[in-house]
C-alpha positions as MATLAB code, in Angstrom:
seq = 'MRWLVTWVGGLAGHVNTNPGVAIESNQCAIGLMALPRGQRQSGRHVHGVTEIYVILDGVVEGSDASGHIHRAGPLDCTSIPPGCPHGVRNCGTDDVLLVWVHDGIERDDVSAYYPDDHVFGDVPAIDLVRFADLLPDWSAPGAREPGTMRWSVNWVGSPTGPDAGSAVRNGRVSVGMTVLEPGHRVPALALPVTRFCLVVQGEAILDHDAGTITLGRLDGIQVPAGEAAALRNDGPASLHLLWVDCPPG';
ca = [
     149.822   82.555  110.559;
     147.989   85.856  110.593;
     145.201   87.629  112.431;
     142.441   90.002  111.384;
     140.193   92.688  112.808;
     137.192   94.345  111.183;
     136.206   97.979  111.700;
     133.395   97.938  109.116;
     131.838   94.611  108.125;
     128.821   92.983  106.573;
     125.606   91.860  108.183;
     125.176   88.360  109.610;
     126.480   85.728  107.198;
     128.893   88.158  105.532;
     132.584   88.887  106.082;
     132.935   90.442  109.544;
     135.514   89.130  112.015;
     134.148   91.298  114.853;
     130.351   90.914  114.784;
     128.607   93.015  117.400;
     131.583   95.390  117.597;
     132.338   96.398  114.013;
     130.157   98.948  112.240;
     127.703   97.079  110.009;
     127.439   98.108  106.369;
     125.782   96.803  103.222;
     128.219   98.735  101.014;
     131.810   97.872  101.987;
     134.076   96.175  104.522;
     137.256   97.561  106.126;
     139.723   95.821  108.381;
     143.315   95.107  109.374;
     145.530   92.086  108.755;
     148.696   91.373  110.732;
     151.254   89.107  109.075;
     154.218   88.352  111.373;
     157.779   87.945  110.143;
     158.316   84.789  108.098;
     154.583   84.187  107.545;
     152.368   84.204  104.458;
     148.867   83.593  103.248;
     148.465   79.940  102.292;
     148.156   79.440   98.532;
     146.022   81.943   96.634;
     142.449   83.022   97.188;
     139.727   84.698   95.137;
     137.041   87.178   96.130;
     133.819   88.174   94.423;
     134.555   91.835   95.233;
     137.523   94.135   94.665;
     140.013   93.858   97.536;
     142.348   96.766   98.253;
     145.454   96.569  100.453;
     147.240   99.591  101.930;
     150.471   98.586  103.654;
     151.084  100.349  106.976;
     154.170   98.523  108.280;
     156.625   96.065  106.758;
     157.038   94.780  103.210;
     154.863   92.215  101.428;
     155.526   90.224   98.297;
     152.409   89.419   96.322;
     151.705   87.275   93.295;
     148.824   86.818   90.897;
     147.602   83.806   88.925;
     150.255   84.336   86.249;
     153.064   84.270   88.786;
     153.830   87.977   88.417;
     155.574   89.189   91.575;
     155.264   92.627   93.133;
     156.573   94.086   96.360;
     154.776   96.736   98.387;
     156.092   98.673  101.373;
     154.654  101.267  103.754;
     151.856  103.358  102.176;
     151.952  101.406   98.912;
     148.598  100.071   97.711;
     147.399   97.116   95.670;
     143.961   96.814   94.062;
     142.877   93.245   93.324;
     139.879   92.895   90.983;
     137.096   90.341   91.544;
     138.102   86.872   90.381;
     141.856   87.558   90.544;
     143.690   84.891   92.584;
     146.205   86.471   94.954;
     148.280   85.941   98.047;
     150.998   87.778   99.977;
     153.919   86.876  102.191;
     155.970   88.906  104.636;
     159.301   89.298  102.838;
     160.928   91.653  105.352;
     162.279   91.610  108.892;
     159.384   93.550  110.457;
     155.846   92.407  111.122;
     153.385   93.500  108.436;
     150.253   95.495  109.164;
     147.950   96.236  106.257;
     144.507   97.733  105.870;
     142.136   95.773  103.629;
     139.077   97.229  101.946;
     136.315   95.378  100.068;
     134.241   97.467   97.654;
     131.154   95.418   98.561;
     130.083   92.968  101.227;
     130.792   89.299  100.608;
     129.127   86.232  102.053;
     131.295   84.082  104.319;
     131.227   81.124  101.923;
     132.026   82.970   98.667;
     135.806   83.427   98.905;
     137.665   80.424   97.434;
     141.147   79.243   98.479;
     143.492   77.236   96.236;
     146.809   75.437   96.850;
     150.121   76.884   95.629;
     150.294   74.574   92.599;
     146.752   75.285   91.304;
     146.668   76.318   87.623;
     144.437   79.283   86.753;
     143.154   80.508   83.411;
     142.984   84.053   82.118;
     142.250   86.445   85.018;
     142.487   90.226   85.530;
     145.751   91.753   86.722;
     146.577   93.374   90.060;
     147.163   97.150   90.153;
     150.114   98.310   92.264;
     150.236  101.972   93.320;
     153.422  103.163   95.001;
     153.081  106.026   97.454;
     156.202  107.666   95.998;
     154.387  108.033   92.659;
     151.465  110.007   94.121;
     151.529  113.804   94.114;
     150.010  115.625   97.116;
     146.716  117.394   96.471;
     145.900  120.747   98.139;
     142.513  121.415   96.536;
     140.250  120.628   99.529;
     138.375  123.604  101.049;
     140.744  125.575  103.291;
     143.680  123.252  102.599;
     146.050  126.187  102.015;
     144.775  128.327  104.899;
     146.388  128.600  108.364;
     144.661  126.316  110.855;
     143.241  123.919  108.264;
     146.323  123.308  106.122;
     146.475  119.741  104.890;
     147.226  117.644  101.817;
     145.827  114.393  100.540;
     146.606  111.499   98.231;
     144.197  109.139   96.482;
     145.193  105.552   95.771;
     141.721  104.529   94.601;
     138.925  106.825   93.452;
     135.807  107.250   91.387;
     136.007  107.636   87.594;
     134.378  111.077   87.893;
     134.247  113.762   90.548;
     136.932  115.354   92.733;
     139.055  112.185   92.980;
     139.010  111.383   89.259;
     142.799  111.836   89.209;
     143.338  108.811   91.461;
     145.774  106.134   90.397;
     143.132  103.355   90.264;
     139.480  103.824   89.267;
     136.691  102.239   91.280;
     133.001  102.994   90.953;
     132.106  101.990   94.525;
     134.817  103.144   96.949;
     137.548  105.750   97.229;
     140.635  105.185   99.391;
     143.075  107.924  100.324;
     144.988  109.659  103.111;
     145.051  113.183  104.521;
     148.084  114.576  106.357;
     147.892  117.388  108.916;
     150.798  119.039  110.685;
     150.557  119.876  114.418;
     148.054  122.614  115.224;
     145.901  122.073  112.129;
     142.494  120.489  111.701;
     140.108  119.054  109.141;
     137.065  121.372  109.084;
     133.630  119.900  109.682;
     132.403  119.394  106.126;
     129.329  117.318  105.270;
     130.061  114.862  102.457;
     127.613  113.112  100.098;
     129.277  109.773  100.948;
     129.860  107.771  104.112;
     133.458  108.272  105.235;
     135.462  105.991  107.522;
     138.566  107.707  108.968;
     141.406  105.712  110.527;
     144.375  107.145  112.428;
     147.503  105.509  111.010;
     150.014  107.935  112.532;
     149.784  110.504  115.310;
     146.864  111.388  117.547;
     143.570  112.994  116.569;
     141.029  114.932  118.600;
     137.390  114.552  117.558;
     135.203  117.529  118.473;
     131.486  116.850  118.822;
     128.456  118.036  120.767;
     129.197  115.921  123.840;
     132.815  117.059  124.138;
     136.049  115.644  122.733;
     137.391  112.146  122.060;
     141.057  111.284  121.579;
     141.811  108.814  118.779;
     145.147  106.977  118.779;
     146.781  104.819  116.144;
     144.368  102.314  114.563;
     141.318  103.968  116.111;
     138.651  104.946  113.605;
     135.330  106.729  113.229;
     132.598  106.537  110.614;
     130.805  109.709  109.541;
     127.469  109.059  107.762;
     126.672  110.867  104.517;
     125.319  114.371  105.120;
     126.847  114.650  108.606;
     130.047  116.442  109.593;
     132.897  115.831  112.052;
     135.919  117.985  112.841;
     139.248  116.260  113.510;
     142.305  118.158  114.713;
     145.946  117.406  115.371;
     146.959  118.458  118.873;
     150.015  116.215  119.026;
     153.694  116.944  118.326;
     153.884  114.804  115.168;
     152.076  114.882  111.836;
     148.657  113.233  111.778;
     147.948  110.717  109.013;
     144.271  109.896  108.444;
     143.483  107.051  106.060;
     139.939  107.333  104.757;
     137.515  105.181  102.816;
     134.478  106.713  101.115;
     131.541  104.570  100.040;
     127.853  105.095   99.224;
     125.483  105.586  102.186;
     124.233  102.394  103.800;
];
């Protein structure tokens, strides 16, 4: 038993659990999966795109086609290459919430599901990135200045460019998180990529021409390439913004 939502999904006929509500994209898909205590995904399944999990709450145990087991807790990340059979179960006492990212859009009928006892051949391995192994980065413009102080981590990034030091390389999407303490903000900087920002902890204020919008946990915005949006932390706790960058479209 599990349930899904989609913030960014494909066009009609492609993976999108919230058609008409989710942002439509022809580049990537982003959503949330909830896996209650004692539950698991049935068997193993395979995608034609890279699937990335970032665990928000709880602990999952995952396995690949070779039976290799890994466990991932809050803010750990797994990157599952195309064609790699995989499945996770909730192995803790808390409900699991995880963000899933596809580095392309996939037709509804492409993903294949197999029973637990299915035998697979040689397939690529899953990359596990533990949050504790990531060093904070302070190189963003103004990141060390009062008012815009912030640090970031990159689980998944491009082979070249500013996120080339990421733990896992991906030529289509970058996935990371920026942390702001109370009273600080992310300056309005236009990026050459489309960025989806998701509040995973705290409360964010979005400043724009029509006024301000408050974003709570699991609320998100998408900023198209070449446009800018300023987000600030006016709450009493640190603000954690998970972001996904992908090509325009």
